[in-house]
C-alpha positions, 0 to 999 in steps of 0.5 A, a space after each residue: 488539480 489535486 488527486 487523492 486515493 486510498 488503497 487501489 486508489 492510492 496506487 493509481 494516484 502514484 501511477 498517473 503522474 508517470 504516464 506519458 501525456 499526464 504532465 500539467 494535469 496534476 499539481 498535488 497527490 495524496 497517496 493513502 496506503 499504497 504506492 507504485 509497488 502495486 503492479 505486476 510483470 507481463 509474465 505474471 499477467 499471462 500466468 494469471 490470465 491462463 488460470 482464468 481461462 482454465 477456470 472458464 473453459 474459454 479460449 477466446 474473447 468472444 467466448 468470454 463475452 458470452 458468460 454471465 456476471 455470475 459465471 465470471 465471478 465464479 471463474 475468478 474465484 476458482 482461478 485464485 485457488 488453482 495455485 494460490 496465485 495471489 492473496 485474497 484473489 486480487 490478481 488485478 494490478 496494472 501490468 508493467 507493459 512498457 506502454 502505459 507503465 515502464 517494464 521495470 518497476 525500478 524505473 518508476 521509483 527513478 521517475 518519482 525522483 526526476 525533474 518532471 515529478 519534482 513539480 508535484 507536491 506529495 502527501 503519502 503514508 500508512 496505518 499501524 496495522 494495515 495488513 490486519 484489514 484482511 483478518 476477516 476475509 482470511 477467515 480469522 486469526 489462525 488462517 490469517 497467520 498461516 497466510 502471512 507465514 506463506 508470504 514471508 516464506 515465499 518472499 525469502 526464497 526469492 531473495 539472493 544470498 545477500 538479501 537473505 542476510 538482510 531479511 534475517 537482520 530485518 526480522 531480528 529487529 523485531 526479536 522482542 515481538 511475537 511471531 505473528 507480530 513479526 509477520 504482520 510488520 513484514 507484510 505491512 512494510 513490504 505492502 505499504 511502508 517500504 514503497 512509500 519511503 522509497 518514493 518519498 526519499 527520491 521525490 524529496 531529494 530532487 526538490 519535490 515537496 513531500 509530506 509523510 504521515 503514519 496513523 497509530 490512532 484511532 483504532 477501527 476495533 480493539 481486536 483489529 487495530 488501526 487497519 488498512 482504510 482506518 482513516 476513511 470513516 473519519 475523513 468522510 464521516 462514514 462510520 462502518 459496521 465492525 468488520 468482524 461481524 459483531 454488528 456494532 457501529 465503529 469508527 464513529 467517535 468525535 475525536 481530534 483526528 476526525 477534524 484534523 485530517 479534514 483540515 490538513 487534506 484541505 489545506 494541502 489541496 489548496 496550498 500545498 502545505 498540510 499544516 494547520 494553525 495548531 499542527 505544523 507539518 514539516 517536510 519529509 527528507 531522507 536525512 531525518 524522515 520527519 513524519 506526522 504521527 496521528 496518535 493520542 498526541 498528534 505531532 512530528 517524529 523522526 526516523 520511526 522505523 530505523 534500520 528496519 526500513 532501509 533493510 526492507 527497501 533493498 529487496 522490496 523495490 524489486 519484488 513489489 507488493 506482497 499480495 501477488 504470487 511472484 512467478 517470475 
């Protein structure tokens, strides 16, 4: 079968083929805006659980079972504030338990490059302004910017000396951008792009059919850009209200992308090749990193992010997704 998903669904798509006993279940995977970086260590899981128990006042599972849904939600929100254990309170990633998933995140990247996974066809990609999806929930531009500053500062502090030099070089590649844009690109890359590219390079190197995409258009709104999940209203014909609360219906224009993405996803599920009669989608490889770019003009481009991408991958594999507060 073909499995596909976006965000947490996309991360799940990249986890499922790694689980013992899954061989033969999946033939093709479409991973939209998340990857195997979306997991946490057991130590982090214990840390978050302790915060949650503190917020509830409970000590046992029986006591937790007595709480109402409202009490559980309130406790979850309180736990996220105790020590800012995660961005947006989403301390809910799968754990590297050594049972369902390996204990080491690096092993999962290796598995996506091994002979077993080479039988799978993969489409994987991201959007231009992924991280700006969180502007509304963070309370607006100022609070959003402060959160990104916190993430970047925290991450750099966790790097070794060599990695810090590479981090600084990464930021230098964005020297012509504003501080906020540099921070956005950092968070876009560590949360979405670095893991995608790492997986795609490994999978394609072992012969796995791999297709990469990058969405630069259409925008969700002019203010937010092409945010996380921007493709979904076009893929499923489900326009949405402006996330910033204006009440306007957005993502409802009848554009080329609306028709193309449906055809490409369907073709891939049916044949393993997302190309259409109008658009040829070349396979990705680590040599030229060919990518289908959805913009005003749709087509293939090579090496979109240059050295910046390689610099990020050097530490992103170890640190993983950027939203968890890494306590270990």
